[in-house]
C-alpha positions in Angstrom: -23.2 -59.1 -23.6 -22.8 -61.9 -26.3 -24.7 -59.6 -28.6 -22.2 -56.7 -28.1 -19.2 -59.1 -27.8 -20.5 -60.6 -31.7 -20.8 -56.7 -33.2 -17.2 -55.8 -31.4 -15.9 -58.9 -33.4 -17.8 -58.3 -36.8 -17.2 -54.5 -36.7 -14.2 -53.4 -34.7 -11.5 -56.0 -35.3 -11.6 -56.1 -38.9 -9.3 -53.9 -41.0 -10.1 -55.2 -44.7 -10.3 -58.5 -46.4 -8.1 -61.5 -45.7 -6.5 -62.7 -49.3 -7.3 -66.3 -48.2 -10.9 -67.4 -47.0 -10.0 -69.6 -44.2 -6.4 -69.7 -42.3 -5.3 -71.9 -39.5 -3.8 -70.2 -36.6 0.0 -70.8 -36.9 1.6 -73.0 -34.2 5.2 -71.9 -34.1 6.6 -68.3 -33.3 9.9 -68.6 -35.1 8.6 -68.2 -38.4 5.9 -66.6 -40.2 4.0 -66.5 -43.7 3.6 -63.0 -44.5 0.5 -63.8 -46.6 -1.0 -65.4 -43.7 -0.1 -62.8 -41.0 -1.8 -60.2 -43.5 -5.0 -62.3 -43.6 -5.1 -62.6 -39.8 -4.6 -58.9 -39.2 -7.0 -58.1 -41.8 -10.0 -60.1 -40.7 -9.7 -62.3 -38.1 -12.9 -64.1 -39.1 -10.7 -65.8 -41.4 -9.6 -68.5 -38.7 -10.2 -71.8 -39.4 -13.6 -72.8 -37.7 -14.7 -69.2 -36.7 -17.8 -69.2 -38.9 -19.3 -72.3 -37.4 -18.1 -71.6 -33.7 -20.1 -70.5 -31.0 -20.0 -67.5 -29.3 -17.5 -68.7 -26.8 -15.6 -70.7 -29.0 -15.3 -67.8 -30.9 -13.9 -65.7 -28.1 -11.4 -68.6 -27.6 -9.8 -68.2 -31.2 -9.5 -64.5 -30.8 -7.5 -64.9 -27.4 -5.4 -67.5 -29.1 -4.8 -65.0 -31.9 -3.9 -62.2 -29.6 -1.6 -64.6 -27.3 0.4 -65.9 -31.0 0.9 -62.2 -32.0 2.3 -61.3 -28.4 4.8 -64.4 -28.6 5.7 -63.4 -32.1 9.2 -61.9 -32.4 9.0 -58.1 -33.9 11.4 -58.9 -36.5 9.4 -61.6 -37.9 6.6 -59.0 -38.3 7.0 -56.8 -41.7 7.2 -53.6 -40.7 3.9 -52.4 -42.7 1.8 -54.7 -40.8 3.2 -53.8 -37.0 0.7 -51.3 -36.2 -2.4 -53.2 -37.3 -0.8 -56.2 -35.0 -0.1 -53.3 -32.1 -4.0 -52.7 -33.0 -5.4 -55.9 -33.0 -3.7 -56.9 -29.6 -5.3 -53.3 -28.1 -8.8 -54.1 -29.0 -9.1 -57.8 -27.8 -7.0 -57.1 -24.6 -8.8 -54.0 -23.9 -12.3 -55.9 -24.4 -13.0 -57.0 -20.8 -12.2 -53.2 -19.2 -14.8 -51.9 -22.1 -17.3 -54.5 -20.7 -16.5 -53.0 -17.2 -17.1 -49.3 -18.2 -20.7 -50.3 -19.4 -21.6 -52.2 -16.1 -20.7 -55.7 -17.4 -18.5 -57.6 -14.9 -18.2 -61.0 -16.7 -14.8 -62.2 -17.7 -15.0 -62.3 -21.5 -11.9 -64.2 -22.2 -10.9 -67.5 -21.6 -9.1 -68.5 -18.4 -6.0 -69.8 -19.9 -4.9 -70.2 -23.5 -2.1 -72.8 -25.0 1.1 -70.9 -26.5 2.2 -71.4 -29.6 4.6 -74.5 -30.3 8.2 -73.4 -31.3 10.0 -75.3 -34.0 11.9 -77.6 -31.7 8.2 -79.1 -30.6 8.2 -77.7 -27.1 4.9 -77.1 -25.5 5.3 -74.1 -22.9 2.6 -74.1 -20.0 -0.6 -72.2 -21.2 -1.1 -68.5 -20.8 -3.0 -67.5 -17.6 -5.4 -64.6 -18.6 -6.4 -63.3 -15.3 -8.1 -59.8 -16.2 -6.7 -57.8 -13.4 -3.0 -59.2 -13.9 -2.0 -60.5 -17.2 -4.6 -59.3 -19.1 -4.3 -55.7 -17.6 -0.8 -55.7 -18.5 -1.1 -56.7 -21.9 -3.6 -54.3 -22.8 -1.6 -51.5 -21.6 1.5 -52.5 -23.0 -0.3 -53.0 -26.6 -2.0 -49.6 -26.0 1.0 -47.7 -25.5 2.7 -49.7 -29.0 -0.8 -48.6 -30.7 -0.4 -45.2 -29.6 3.2 -44.9 -30.9 2.1 -45.8 -34.3 -1.0 -43.1 -34.2 1.4 -40.8 -33.3 3.6 -41.5 -36.0 1.2 -42.3 -38.8 2.6 -40.4 -41.6 5.6 -43.1 -41.6 3.0 -46.0 -41.6 1.9 -47.0 -44.9 -1.5 -48.4 -43.6 -2.0 -45.4 -41.3 -1.2 -43.3 -43.7 -3.5 -44.7 -46.4 -6.4 -45.1 -44.0 -5.8 -41.1 -43.0 -5.9 -39.9 -46.8 -8.6 -42.3 -47.6 -10.9 -42.4 -45.1 -10.2 -39.9 -42.4 -13.5 -40.8 -40.8 -12.4 -44.5 -40.0 -8.9 -42.9 -38.7 -11.0 -40.6 -36.3 -13.2 -43.7 -35.0 -9.7 -45.4 -34.1 -9.0 -42.6 -32.2 -12.2 -42.7 -30.5 -11.6 -46.4 -29.6 -8.6 -45.7 -27.6 -10.0 -43.3 -25.5 -13.8 -44.4 -25.0 -15.2 -47.8 -23.9 -17.5 -48.1 -26.7 -17.9 -44.7 -29.0 -19.9 -46.5 -31.7 -22.6 -48.0 -30.0 -25.8 -45.9 -31.0 -28.4 -48.7 -29.1 -27.7 -47.0 -25.9 -28.0 -42.8 -25.1 -24.9 -42.7 -22.5 -22.7 -45.6 -22.0 -21.0 -44.9 -25.2 -19.4 -41.7 -23.8 -17.9 -43.4 -21.0 -14.4 -43.4 -21.1 -12.1 -46.5 -21.4 -9.9 -47.0 -18.5 -7.4 -49.5 -18.2 -7.0 -50.4 -14.4 -7.8 -52.8 -12.2 -11.5 -53.8 -10.9 -10.8 -52.4 -7.5 -8.7 -49.2 -8.3 -9.8 -45.9 -6.8 -11.6 -42.9 -8.2 -8.1 -41.1 -8.6 -6.3 -44.0 -10.5 -9.1 -44.4 -13.1 -9.1 -40.9 -14.1 -5.3 -40.5 -13.9 -5.4 -43.3 -16.6 -8.4 -41.8 -18.8 -7.2 -38.6 -18.9 -3.6 -39.2 -19.3 -4.5 -40.9 -22.7 -7.1 -38.5 -23.4 -4.4 -35.6 -23.3 -2.4 -37.7 -25.5 -4.7 -38.2 -28.4 -6.4 -34.8 -28.0 -3.1 -32.7 -28.3 -1.5 -35.1 -30.9 -4.9 -35.5 -33.2 -7.9 -34.0 -32.2 -6.6 -30.3 -31.8 -4.5 -30.4 -34.9 -7.5 -31.6 -36.8 -9.4 -28.7 -35.0 -11.9 -31.2 -33.8 -12.4 -29.3 -30.4 -15.4 -31.0 -29.7 -13.8 -34.7 -30.1 -11.1 -33.4 -27.8 -13.5 -32.2 -25.1 -15.3 -35.3 -25.1 -12.1 -37.3 -24.8 -11.3 -35.2 -21.7 -14.6 -35.8 -20.3 -15.6 -31.8 -20.4 -17.6 -32.0 -23.9 -21.1 -32.0 -22.9 -23.7 -29.3 -23.8 -23.7 -27.6 -20.3 -19.8 -26.8 -20.2 -20.1 -25.3 -23.9 -23.2 -23.3 -23.4 -21.4 -21.8 -20.3 -17.9 -21.1 -21.9 -20.0 -19.3 -24.6 -22.2 -17.1 -22.7 -19.0 -16.1 -20.7 -17.2 -15.8 -23.8 -19.7 -13.4 -25.4 -20.8 -11.2 -22.4 -18.4 -8.3 -22.9 -19.5 -8.3 -26.7 -22.9 -8.2 -25.9 -22.7 -5.8 -23.0 -20.7 -3.3 -25.3 -23.4 -4.0 -28.3 -26.1 -3.2 -25.6 -24.4 0.3 -24.7 -23.0 -0.7 -21.6 -19.5 0.1 -22.3 -18.4 0.7 -18.6 -19.9 -2.8 -17.8 -18.3 -4.4 -20.9 -14.3 -3.4 -20.1 -14.7 -4.4 -16.3 -16.1 -8.0 -17.2 -13.5 -8.2 -19.6 -11.0 -7.7 -17.1 -12.5 -10.2 -14.5 -12.5 -12.8 -17.4 -9.0 -12.4 -17.9 -8.2 -12.7 -14.5 -10.6 -15.7 -13.8 -9.2 -17.6 -16.6 -5.8 -16.9 -15.6 -6.8 -18.4 -12.5 -8.8 -21.1 -14.0 -6.0 -22.4 -15.9 -3.8 -22.3 -13.1 -6.3 -24.4 -11.0 -7.2 -26.8 -13.6 -6.0 -30.4 -13.6 -3.2 -30.8 -15.7 -3.2 -30.6 -19.6 -7.1 -30.0 -19.6 -6.2 -26.4 -20.9 -5.5 -27.7 -24.1 -9.2 -27.3 -25.2 -9.1 -23.6 -24.3 -6.9 -22.9 -27.1 -4.8 -20.7 -25.3 -2.7 -19.8 -28.2 -5.3 -17.8 -29.7 -5.6 -15.3 -26.9 -1.6 -14.8 -26.8 -1.5 -14.5 -30.5 -4.2 -11.8 -30.3 -2.4 -10.1 -27.4 0.6 -9.7 -29.6 -1.5 -8.5 -32.6 -2.9 -6.0 -30.3 -0.1 -4.5 -29.1 1.6 -4.2 -32.9 -1.7 -2.0 -33.6 -1.4 0.2 -30.4 2.5 1.2 -31.2 0.9 3.0 -34.9 -0.2 6.3 -35.3 -3.7 7.2 -34.3 -5.1 6.9 -37.8 -6.7 3.4 -37.0 -9.1 4.7 -34.7 -9.5 7.8 -36.3 -10.7 6.5 -39.7 -14.6 6.0 -39.8 -14.3 3.2 -42.4 -11.7 1.5 -40.6 -14.1 -1.1 -39.2 -14.1 -2.7 -43.0 -10.5 -3.6 -42.6 -11.3 -5.3 -39.8 -14.3 -7.5 -41.0 -11.9 -8.4 -44.0 -9.4 -9.4 -41.7 -11.6 -11.3 -39.4 -12.9 -13.1 -43.0 -9.1 -13.7 -44.0 -8.2 -15.1 -40.9 -11.3 -17.7 -40.6 -10.0 -18.6 -44.2 -6.7 -19.2 -42.7 -8.0 -21.4 -39.9 -10.2 -23.3 -42.2 -7.2 -24.1 -44.6 -5.0 -25.0 -41.9 -7.9 -27.4 -40.8 -7.9 -28.9 -44.3 -4.0 -29.4 -44.3 -4.3 -32.0 -41.7 -6.1 -34.2 -43.6 -9.9 -33.1 -42.7 -12.8 -33.3 -45.5 -13.5 -30.7 -46.9 -16.9 -29.7 -45.2 -16.0 -31.0 -41.7 -12.4 -28.6 -42.5 -15.1 -25.8 -43.2 -17.1 -26.6 -39.9 -14.2 -26.9 -37.8 -12.0 -24.1 -39.2 -15.5 -21.6 -38.8 -16.0 -22.7 -34.7 -11.8 -22.1 -34.3 -12.1 -18.6 -36.1 -15.6 -17.8 -34.0 -13.5 -18.7 -30.8 -10.3 -16.8 -31.7 -12.6 -13.7 -32.8 -14.6 -13.8 -29.3 -11.0 -13.8 -27.5 -9.7 -11.2 -29.6 -13.0 -9.0 -29.2 -12.9 -9.5 -25.2 -9.1 -8.5 -25.6 -9.7 -5.5 -27.7 -12.5 -4.1 -25.4 -10.0 -4.8 -22.5 -7.2 -2.9 -24.0 -9.0 -0.3 -25.3 -10.8 0.3 -22.1 -7.7 0.0 -19.6 -4.3 0.2 -21.7 -4.9 2.3 -25.1 -5.8 5.8 -23.3 -2.5 5.5 -21.3 0.1 4.2 -23.9 -1.3 4.6 -27.5 -0.1 8.1 -29.2 -2.6 10.4 -28.2 -4.4 7.8 -26.4 -5.9 10.6 -23.9 -8.2 11.5 -26.7 -9.6 7.8 -26.3 -10.6 8.5 -22.7 -14.3 7.7 -21.9 -15.0 6.3 -25.4 -16.7 3.5 -23.3 -19.4 6.2 -21.8 -20.6 7.1 -25.8 -23.1 5.1 -27.8 -20.8 2.5 -29.6 -22.4 3.4 -33.3 -21.7 7.0 -33.6 -18.6 9.2 -33.8 -16.4 9.3 -30.6 -16.1 13.0 -29.2 -13.2 13.9 -27.2 -13.2 14.5 -23.6 -14.3 18.0 -23.0 -10.8 18.7 -21.0 -9.0 17.8 -24.0 -11.6 18.7 -26.7 -9.6 21.3 -28.6 -6.1 19.8 -28.3 -7.1 16.7 -29.5 -8.7 18.5 -32.8 -5.8 20.3 -33.5 -3.1 17.6 -33.0 -5.1 15.1 -34.9 -6.8 17.4 -37.5 -10.2 16.1 -37.0 -13.0 16.9 -34.7 -14.1 13.3 -33.8 -12.5 9.8 -33.8 -14.4 7.0 -35.3 -17.2 5.1 -33.7 -16.2 3.0 -30.8 -17.8 -0.1 -32.6 -15.5 0.6 -35.6 -12.3 0.8 -33.9 -13.1 -1.9 -31.8 -13.7 -4.3 -34.5 -10.7 -2.8 -36.5 -8.6 -3.9 -33.3 -10.3 -7.5 -33.3 -9.7 -8.7 -36.9 -6.1 -6.8 -36.8 -4.9 -8.4 -33.7 -6.2 -11.9 -34.6 -5.1 -11.7 -38.1 -1.4 -10.3 -37.0 -1.3 -12.9 -34.5 -2.0 -16.1 -36.4 0.6 -14.5 -38.6 3.1 -14.1 -36.0 1.9 -17.5 -34.6 3.2 -19.3 -38.2 6.5 -17.3 -38.2 7.4 -18.0 -34.2 6.4 -21.5 -33.9 6.0 -24.0 -36.8 2.8 -25.6 -34.8 -0.9 -25.4 -35.3 -2.7 -22.6 -33.5 -4.5 -25.4 -31.8 -1.2 -26.7 -30.0 -1.2 -26.3 -26.5 0.5 -23.0 -25.1 3.6 -23.2 -23.5 4.6 -26.7 -23.9 7.0 -28.6 -26.0 7.8 -32.0 -26.3 9.9 -34.2 -28.0 8.3 -35.7 -31.2 9.8 -38.7 -33.4 12.9 -38.6 -31.4 13.9 -35.2 -32.1 14.7 -32.4 -29.8 12.1 -29.9 -28.6 
């Protein structure tokens, strides 16, 4: 445990270099030297005696620093340093709970710490640091304060600089909020254990509620706008390969069935997926729906309904599939650009935006098969001529149903429609592209934002 704690002090707490090599812990709480405070927040190792102290003494010094920060009035902390002060307090007070998540029950912090002396020379009683009482309350309070700074990172000079100069470091800070030991590569499993600030005797429900509330906050405010779907899924505890494989298999099944010339089965599977998806969202734990990216199918459905109101030209033209393919490419590029504009590095933005685009295309394809299989023949102009398209080979021209063949040929001035694969591809590209465009117009939020939830941001109105 000592090695783990030493690595924690050495690699996690530091945010920079102290302007002074050695600093004593200030003794009074009613005044503060900004240079001293900046040094302590940048590198707690600059505490006088830290380098020569043993593991126990180092922990005592770090705990004393956290207690001093707790009793330092907020107005004495310069505004650019407040986020770092909250971060440091959170990391120190959360350490016992991180070790518990890894199966180490020893109380690493000292039992008590002397409080800072005031200017009048008074010596307050020492701060008792019982993990399941005082430390738990201090850790939760510091976490909420740190989260509030992370939400408003654009307005914080230090966080804004970190976000723009080192996005990977900013994302590491997010992982340290939701996971117990995310950067520990020495073990294969424990690093994915989520962090819960609860008492030792807390039940599974209380522990899970604490984990998921924080995970949902970080996922919705940070991971999803950055298109980091895998990070968000891991924060919510759903990011293993089995879940991803199951989701991909279900999502691709209508497409694979259609490509394998099993059109009748493909449209019924698409309908079953729609119903199963709705039931899953209703039954799922609150806020876990965020990683399903429900705005994508909602936007695609809106785009598909627009195309259905057009003339039959779109499903008659044998070359219309090229437009659909082009619109899919444009949609993919838009999602990459949106990801890049949230501060994600170029190649990471390309990868993440492509993943979101492929998921959107999968949603749009499933909806296209569903709409063309059950809706278009009844509501589209000359839709009766589309009847039975799912029974025909997907890569050859669609012949009209025998009962309407003559009437359709006369009304549409052509003897056959485009190949089913062509107009399915056109509807897929069109619905995704138009849906994304509508998303930008109707709601100034990223397409990865949760569907149907409004919240106040920076004190504003929903």
